[in-house]
Structures are given as structure tokens and as C-alpha cells.
C-alpha positions as MATLAB code, in Angstrom:
seq = 'LSSVGFYDHGMPSGHIWTVLDGGAIVYGKVDEHGLLTGSNIVYIYPDYELAYVGEFKDGGMVSRIKT';
ca = [
      -5.492 -152.234  292.752;
      -2.329 -154.306  292.723;
       0.494 -151.784  292.240;
       1.147 -148.186  293.215;
       3.947 -146.184  291.679;
       4.978 -144.044  288.741;
       4.392 -145.424  285.269;
       6.200 -144.163  282.175;
       4.519 -145.178  278.894;
       2.672 -147.987  280.694;
       5.764 -149.462  282.365;
       6.584 -149.129  286.088;
       9.420 -146.712  286.789;
      11.248 -145.845  290.014;
       9.901 -147.125  293.337;
       6.719 -149.190  293.376;
       4.458 -150.930  295.898;
       3.001 -154.256  294.694;
       0.306 -156.164  296.594;
       0.571 -159.926  296.104;
      -2.139 -162.578  296.361;
      -2.717 -163.224  300.051;
      -1.979 -159.632  301.068;
       1.828 -159.530  301.189;
       3.496 -156.405  299.779;
       6.755 -155.962  297.885;
       8.336 -152.495  297.765;
      11.383 -151.389  295.859;
      12.877 -149.759  292.818;
      12.231 -151.482  289.499;
      14.947 -152.073  286.919;
      14.993 -150.748  283.349;
      12.531 -153.505  282.343;
      10.000 -152.557  285.033;
      10.801 -155.606  287.187;
      11.624 -155.716  290.886;
      15.214 -156.845  290.456;
      18.166 -155.838  292.619;
      19.073 -155.311  296.250;
      17.312 -153.439  299.060;
      13.846 -154.579  298.038;
      11.390 -155.209  300.872;
       8.958 -158.123  301.277;
       6.273 -157.325  303.886;
       4.267 -160.246  305.276;
       0.449 -160.021  305.219;
       0.386 -159.389  309.003;
       2.293 -156.122  308.263;
       4.534 -156.767  311.281;
       7.330 -158.828  309.726;
       9.423 -157.811  306.735;
      12.557 -158.971  304.966;
      14.970 -156.829  302.983;
      16.856 -158.665  300.314;
      17.915 -159.183  296.759;
      15.228 -159.941  294.204;
      15.277 -161.197  290.642;
      12.188 -160.727  288.441;
      10.002 -160.129  291.525;
      11.198 -163.159  293.537;
      13.532 -163.023  296.540;
      16.838 -164.814  295.937;
      18.553 -163.847  299.199;
      17.833 -161.732  302.229;
      20.011 -159.283  304.094;
      20.674 -160.602  307.578;
      20.426 -158.028  310.355;
];
């Protein structure tokens, strides 16, 4: 299991949880292409205690929201 979410015709749709190699998790709403792109996407470290919220492009964080 690597992703949990709603799939429409085989493509992720809406909010999705994705487990990365090493145990980190990315959570957010996918774009119209099924990619985690946009703001307010969460990267959760494998220790499940530290997380960053930021802007992602094609599943990679490009900037984080400073709190």
C-alpha cells in the first residue's frame, strides 16, 4: 500500500495520503492531473512527530509555510 484516497478512472482525485520510501507521508489535494501540486500540502516525517506544510509541485516541496 502506498497511497490512500479516492480514485476516479484510475487517477487520484481529491485528498490523498501517500507513503514515501523511508516511511514519510505526504497528504494533500491532488490537481487535475492527479499530482500533489499546490499549497497547503503536508509532509510528515517518518517519526510522525514533525511535519511541514508548504507548496508542492509534482509531489516535491518547493517552499514551506513558516509558522
